[in-house]
C-alpha positions as CSV (number, residue, x, y, z in Angstrom):
1,X,0.0,0.0,0.0
2,X,2.9,2.4,0.7
3,X,4.2,2.0,-2.8
4,X,0.8,2.7,-4.3
5,X,0.6,5.8,-2.1
6,X,4.0,7.0,-3.4
7,X,2.8,6.4,-7.0
8,X,-0.3,8.4,-6.2
9,X,1.7,11.3,-4.8
10,X,4.2,11.4,-7.7
11,X,1.3,11.5,-10.2
12,X,-0.4,14.3,-8.3
13,X,2.8,16.4,-7.9
14,X,4.1,16.0,-11.5
15,X,0.7,16.7,-13.0
16,X,0.3,19.8,-10.8
17,X,3.7,21.1,-11.9
18,X,3.3,20.3,-15.6
19,X,-0.1,22.0,-15.8
20,X,1.8,25.3,-15.8
21,X,3.9,24.2,-18.8
22,X,0.9,22.8,-20.6
23,X,-0.9,26.1,-20.2
24,X,2.0,28.0,-21.7
25,X,2.2,25.6,-24.7
26,X,-1.6,26.1,-25.2
27,X,-1.2,29.8,-25.3
28,X,1.7,29.7,-27.7
29,X,-0.1,27.3,-30.1
30,X,-3.5,28.9,-30.0
31,X,-5.1,25.9,-28.3
32,X,-7.7,28.0,-26.5
33,X,-11.4,27.5,-25.7
34,X,-12.9,30.5,-27.3
35,X,-16.3,31.7,-26.3
36,X,-19.0,30.1,-28.5
37,X,-22.8,30.4,-28.5
38,X,-23.3,27.2,-26.5
39,X,-20.6,28.1,-24.0
40,X,-21.1,30.0,-20.8
41,X,-17.6,30.9,-19.9
42,X,-17.0,34.6,-20.7
43,X,-13.3,34.6,-21.5
44,X,-10.9,32.3,-23.5
45,X,-9.4,29.5,-21.5
46,X,-6.3,27.4,-22.6
47,X,-6.6,23.7,-23.5
48,X,-4.0,21.0,-23.5
49,X,-4.4,19.8,-19.9
50,X,-4.0,16.3,-21.3
51,X,-0.3,16.9,-21.8
52,X,0.2,17.5,-18.1
53,X,-1.9,14.5,-17.3
54,X,0.1,12.2,-19.6
55,X,3.3,13.5,-18.0
56,X,1.9,12.6,-14.6
57,X,1.0,9.1,-15.7
58,X,4.4,8.5,-17.3
59,X,6.2,9.8,-14.1
60,X,4.2,7.5,-11.9
61,X,5.0,4.6,-14.2
62,X,8.7,5.3,-14.2
63,X,8.7,5.5,-10.4
64,X,6.7,2.3,-10.1
65,X,9.4,0.5,-12.2
66,X,12.0,1.3,-9.5
67,X,9.9,0.2,-6.5
68,X,10.7,-3.2,-5.1
69,X,7.1,-4.4,-4.5
70,X,5.8,-3.4,-8.0
71,X,9.0,-4.1,-10.0
72,X,9.4,-7.6,-8.6
73,X,5.8,-8.5,-9.3
74,X,4.7,-10.5,-12.4
75,X,6.3,-9.2,-15.6
76,X,2.8,-8.6,-17.1
77,X,2.0,-5.9,-14.5
78,X,4.4,-3.3,-15.7
79,X,4.3,-4.6,-19.3
80,X,0.6,-4.1,-19.6
81,X,0.7,-0.8,-17.8
82,X,3.3,0.4,-20.4
83,X,1.0,-0.7,-23.3
84,X,-1.8,1.3,-21.8
85,X,0.4,4.4,-21.5
86,X,1.5,4.1,-25.1
87,X,-2.1,3.8,-26.2
88,X,-2.8,6.8,-24.0
89,X,-0.1,8.8,-25.7
90,X,-1.7,8.0,-29.1
91,X,-5.1,9.2,-28.0
92,X,-3.6,12.2,-26.3
93,X,-1.9,13.2,-29.5
94,X,-5.2,13.0,-31.4
95,X,-6.7,15.2,-28.7
96,X,-3.9,17.7,-28.9
97,X,-4.6,18.0,-32.7
98,X,-8.2,18.5,-31.9
99,X,-7.5,21.1,-29.2
100,X,-5.4,23.1,-31.8
101,X,-7.2,22.5,-35.1
102,X,-10.7,21.2,-34.1
103,X,-10.9,17.9,-35.8
104,X,-14.2,16.5,-37.0
105,X,-16.0,13.9,-35.0
106,X,-15.2,11.0,-37.4
107,X,-11.5,11.8,-37.3
108,X,-11.5,11.7,-33.5
109,X,-13.4,8.4,-33.6
110,X,-10.8,7.0,-35.9
111,X,-8.1,8.0,-33.4
112,X,-10.0,6.3,-30.6
113,X,-10.3,3.1,-32.6
114,X,-6.6,3.3,-33.4
115,X,-5.6,3.6,-29.8
116,X,-7.9,0.8,-28.8
117,X,-6.5,-1.4,-31.6
118,X,-3.1,-0.8,-30.2
119,X,-4.3,-2.2,-26.8
120,X,-5.8,-5.2,-28.5
121,X,-2.7,-5.9,-30.7
122,X,-0.6,-6.2,-27.5
123,X,-3.2,-8.5,-25.9
124,X,-4.7,-6.0,-23.5
125,X,-8.2,-7.1,-24.1
126,X,-11.0,-9.3,-22.6
127,X,-9.9,-12.9,-22.9
128,X,-12.8,-14.3,-20.9
129,X,-15.7,-13.1,-18.9
130,X,-16.2,-14.3,-15.3
131,X,-19.8,-15.2,-14.7
132,X,-21.6,-15.7,-11.4
133,X,-21.0,-19.2,-10.0
134,X,-17.3,-19.3,-10.4
135,X,-17.3,-20.2,-14.1
136,X,-15.9,-18.4,-17.1
137,X,-17.1,-17.6,-20.6
138,X,-14.2,-17.9,-23.0
139,X,-14.0,-15.3,-25.8
140,X,-12.3,-16.0,-29.1
141,X,-9.9,-13.2,-30.2
142,X,-12.5,-11.5,-32.4
143,X,-15.2,-11.5,-29.7
144,X,-12.7,-10.2,-27.2
145,X,-11.5,-7.4,-29.5
146,X,-15.1,-6.3,-30.3
147,X,-16.1,-6.2,-26.6
148,X,-12.9,-4.4,-25.6
149,X,-13.4,-1.9,-28.4
150,X,-17.0,-1.2,-27.3
151,X,-16.1,-0.7,-23.6
152,X,-13.0,1.5,-24.3
153,X,-14.6,3.7,-27.0
154,X,-17.8,4.1,-25.0
155,X,-15.9,5.2,-21.9
156,X,-13.7,7.6,-23.8
157,X,-16.8,9.4,-25.3
158,X,-18.7,9.3,-22.0
159,X,-15.8,11.2,-20.3
160,X,-15.6,13.6,-23.2
161,X,-19.4,14.3,-22.9
162,X,-19.2,15.0,-19.2
163,X,-16.3,17.4,-19.6
164,X,-18.6,20.4,-19.5
165,X,-18.0,22.3,-16.2
166,X,-14.8,23.2,-14.4
167,X,-13.5,20.2,-12.6
168,X,-16.4,17.9,-13.5
169,X,-14.7,15.3,-15.7
170,X,-11.4,15.2,-13.6
171,X,-13.5,14.8,-10.4
172,X,-15.8,12.0,-11.7
173,X,-12.9,10.0,-13.2
174,X,-10.8,10.6,-10.1
175,X,-13.5,9.3,-7.9
176,X,-14.0,6.3,-10.1
177,X,-10.3,5.6,-10.1
178,X,-10.1,5.6,-6.3
179,X,-13.1,3.3,-6.1
180,X,-11.6,0.9,-8.6
181,X,-8.3,0.9,-6.8
182,X,-10.0,0.0,-3.5
183,X,-11.9,-2.8,-5.3
184,X,-8.7,-4.2,-6.8
185,X,-6.8,-4.0,-3.5
186,X,-9.7,-5.3,-1.5
187,X,-10.2,-8.2,-3.9
188,X,-6.6,-9.3,-3.6
189,X,-6.6,-8.9,0.2
190,X,-9.7,-11.0,0.7
191,X,-8.5,-13.7,-1.6
192,X,-4.9,-13.6,-0.4
193,X,-3.6,-12.9,-3.9
194,X,-0.7,-10.9,-5.1
195,X,-1.4,-7.2,-4.3
196,X,0.4,-5.9,-7.3
197,X,-1.9,-5.7,-10.3
198,X,-1.9,-3.6,-13.4
199,X,-5.4,-2.4,-12.7
200,X,-4.5,-1.1,-9.2
201,X,-1.3,0.6,-10.5
202,X,-3.1,2.4,-13.3
203,X,-6.1,3.3,-11.1
204,X,-4.0,4.8,-8.4
205,X,-1.9,6.8,-10.9
206,X,-5.0,8.0,-12.6
207,X,-6.5,9.2,-9.3
208,X,-3.3,11.1,-8.6
209,X,-3.3,12.7,-12.0
210,X,-6.9,13.8,-11.7
211,X,-6.2,15.4,-8.2
212,X,-3.1,17.2,-9.5
213,X,-5.1,18.6,-12.4
214,X,-8.0,19.7,-10.2
215,X,-5.9,22.3,-8.5
216,X,-5.8,24.2,-11.7
217,X,-9.2,23.1,-13.2
218,X,-11.7,23.6,-10.4
219,X,-13.8,26.7,-10.7
220,X,-12.5,29.2,-11.8
221,X,-10.4,27.1,-14.1
222,X,-7.1,28.3,-15.4
223,X,-6.8,25.4,-17.8
224,X,-9.1,22.9,-19.5
225,X,-8.1,19.3,-20.1
226,X,-9.6,19.5,-23.6
227,X,-10.0,16.3,-25.7
228,X,-6.3,15.6,-25.1
229,X,-7.2,15.0,-21.4
230,X,-10.7,13.7,-21.5
231,X,-9.9,11.0,-24.1
232,X,-6.7,10.1,-22.2
233,X,-8.3,9.5,-18.8
234,X,-11.3,7.7,-20.4
235,X,-9.0,5.3,-22.1
236,X,-6.8,4.7,-19.0
237,X,-9.9,4.1,-16.7
238,X,-11.5,1.6,-19.1
239,X,-8.2,-0.1,-19.9
240,X,-7.4,-0.6,-16.2
241,X,-10.7,-2.6,-15.9
242,X,-9.8,-4.6,-19.0
243,X,-6.5,-5.6,-17.5
244,X,-8.1,-6.9,-14.3
245,X,-10.8,-9.0,-16.1
246,X,-8.3,-11.7,-17.2
247,X,-6.2,-11.8,-14.0
248,X,-8.5,-13.8,-11.7
249,X,-10.1,-17.1,-12.2
250,X,-13.8,-17.3,-11.4
251,X,-13.3,-19.4,-8.3
252,X,-10.9,-16.8,-6.9
253,X,-13.5,-14.0,-6.7
254,X,-14.8,-14.6,-3.2
255,X,-15.6,-11.8,-0.8
256,X,-16.6,-11.1,2.8
257,X,-20.2,-11.8,2.4
258,X,-20.8,-9.3,-0.4
259,X,-22.5,-9.9,-3.7
260,X,-20.6,-12.5,-5.6
261,X,-22.5,-11.5,-8.7
262,X,-21.4,-7.9,-8.4
263,X,-17.8,-8.9,-7.6
264,X,-17.6,-11.2,-10.6
265,X,-19.0,-8.6,-13.0
266,X,-17.5,-5.4,-11.7
267,X,-14.2,-5.7,-13.6
268,X,-16.2,-5.8,-16.8
269,X,-18.9,-3.2,-16.1
270,X,-17.0,-0.9,-13.7
271,X,-16.1,1.8,-16.3
272,X,-19.7,1.9,-17.4
273,X,-21.0,1.7,-13.8
274,X,-18.8,4.6,-12.6
275,X,-19.8,6.7,-15.6
276,X,-23.5,5.8,-15.6
277,X,-24.4,9.4,-15.2
278,X,-22.4,10.7,-18.2
279,X,-23.3,7.6,-20.2
280,X,-27.0,8.3,-19.5
281,X,-26.3,11.9,-20.6
282,X,-24.6,10.6,-23.7
283,X,-27.5,8.3,-24.7
284,X,-30.1,11.1,-24.0
285,X,-28.0,13.5,-26.1
286,X,-27.9,11.2,-29.1
287,X,-31.6,10.5,-28.9
288,X,-32.5,14.2,-28.4
289,X,-30.4,15.3,-31.3
290,X,-31.5,12.5,-33.6
291,X,-35.1,13.1,-32.8
292,X,-34.6,16.8,-33.8
293,X,-33.1,15.7,-37.1
294,X,-29.5,16.9,-36.1
295,X,-26.2,15.0,-36.0
296,X,-25.7,13.0,-32.8
297,X,-22.4,14.8,-32.5
298,X,-23.9,18.3,-32.8
299,X,-23.3,20.2,-29.5
300,X,-26.0,21.7,-27.5
301,X,-26.7,23.1,-24.0
302,X,-29.1,20.5,-22.7
303,X,-26.6,18.2,-20.8
304,X,-27.3,17.2,-17.2
305,X,-24.9,19.8,-15.9
306,X,-26.7,22.5,-17.8
307,X,-30.0,21.4,-16.3
308,X,-28.5,21.6,-12.8
309,X,-27.6,25.2,-13.6
310,X,-31.0,25.9,-14.9
311,X,-32.7,24.8,-11.6
312,X,-30.6,27.2,-9.6
313,X,-27.3,25.6,-8.8
314,X,-24.1,27.5,-9.0
315,X,-21.2,26.1,-11.1
316,X,-19.3,24.8,-8.1
317,X,-22.4,23.3,-6.5
318,X,-23.5,21.6,-9.7
319,X,-20.0,20.0,-10.0
320,X,-20.0,18.8,-6.3
321,X,-23.5,17.3,-6.8
322,X,-22.4,15.3,-9.8
323,X,-19.4,14.2,-7.8
324,X,-21.7,13.0,-5.1
325,X,-23.7,10.9,-7.6
326,X,-20.6,9.5,-9.1
327,X,-19.2,8.6,-5.7
328,X,-22.5,7.0,-4.6
329,X,-22.5,4.8,-7.7
330,X,-18.8,3.9,-7.7
331,X,-18.2,3.3,-4.0
332,X,-21.6,1.8,-3.6
333,X,-20.8,-0.8,-6.3
334,X,-17.5,-1.6,-4.6
335,X,-18.9,-1.9,-1.1
336,X,-21.8,-4.1,-2.2
337,X,-19.5,-6.3,-4.1
338,X,-17.1,-6.9,-1.3
339,X,-19.1,-6.7,1.9
340,X,-22.6,-7.5,3.2
341,X,-22.6,-5.8,6.6
342,X,-25.5,-3.7,7.7
343,X,-23.3,-0.6,7.9
344,X,-22.9,-0.8,4.1
345,X,-26.6,-0.4,3.4
346,X,-27.1,2.2,6.1
347,X,-24.2,4.3,4.7
348,X,-25.5,4.0,1.2
349,X,-29.0,5.0,2.3
350,X,-27.8,8.1,4.1
351,X,-25.5,9.0,1.2
352,X,-28.5,8.7,-1.2
353,X,-30.7,10.8,1.0
354,X,-28.1,13.6,1.3
355,X,-27.4,13.5,-2.5
356,X,-31.2,13.8,-3.3
357,X,-31.6,16.7,-0.9
358,X,-28.5,18.5,-2.3
359,X,-29.8,17.9,-5.9
360,X,-33.4,18.9,-5.6
361,X,-34.1,20.8,-2.4
362,X,-31.0,23.1,-2.0
363,X,-31.8,25.1,-5.1
364,X,-35.3,25.9,-3.8
365,X,-33.9,27.1,-0.5
366,X,-31.1,29.3,-1.8
367,X,-31.0,30.7,-5.3
368,X,-27.4,31.5,-6.2
369,X,-26.2,34.4,-8.3
370,X,-25.6,33.2,-11.8
371,X,-22.0,32.3,-12.4
372,X,-20.9,32.5,-16.0
373,X,-17.3,31.4,-15.7
374,X,-17.8,27.8,-16.9
375,X,-17.5,25.8,-20.0
376,X,-19.5,23.3,-22.0
377,X,-17.1,21.5,-24.3
378,X,-19.4,18.7,-25.4
């Protein structure tokens, strides 16, 4: 655990420091979020936060290679993490081009598919699916590739869609990464397995990167992550879950009285579970735009975070509320999968009640002054 904590701190510190460099590069290259009709920020904000985030991930990986616990673990742990980072660099490069030149949606999709294909080419894909009961459903290479492609590309675009307010995407993904790390570590502890896993390493590094970036990105933001950042963290989050799916046999996935079904399926559905709010937003946006006869990729101002602003929340409060929902779903899934104690259900019930009150009752009690320093990039 101490080595994981060191990896987290390195990722946080390096990302925090490199954000200043990324901002300067963005200003010099013209990668700036200019004010558009659908945006509500009132001054241009630099992009390219993804460069700092990539730097934080790489620094965390290099440090992990020198730590006894992680470097002496199975060769696949660092090898697979390196493959994910190279794929992340590819998708980050596509995002940088988009931040500077504004690529069309199909070109960005092609970049996402290319990065995912790189993962699959180096065997970072679903090889089998653990199903409840301790059995496994084997996947042939084509099935595994298609399933991996769907999960990774869907997660990338869900994160991109939720990147609409200062600190929103970084917070949601950071919360998800912490929850996933706790799941990975808890699963290995309960089953007395090797604590070093690719999934845990990537998740803890991703959590640190998101925290380091939030110091510059929480309202009022001095830098946006842009597509270079949102696509990068979406890929790393989903790829970390992919690496875990093939590491444990079905009979190894026991827990301390929690739901074996949830524990078995969580490595598969966790990226989608954590991002259920932005994924729901994504589906509703596609249906809404298609019904109106517009392109599913055409931007608008009807995302969930826009609706929170409309009912009276300030920018910061809207972000914190979406963090609460993300944390409830992410940590709730992990707790239910690993434990069955009464305190789990009591905690989740109280958490749900607080979140509902904060979402629907607080705006009617206190109407905030409209805060226009925010962005809607999707």
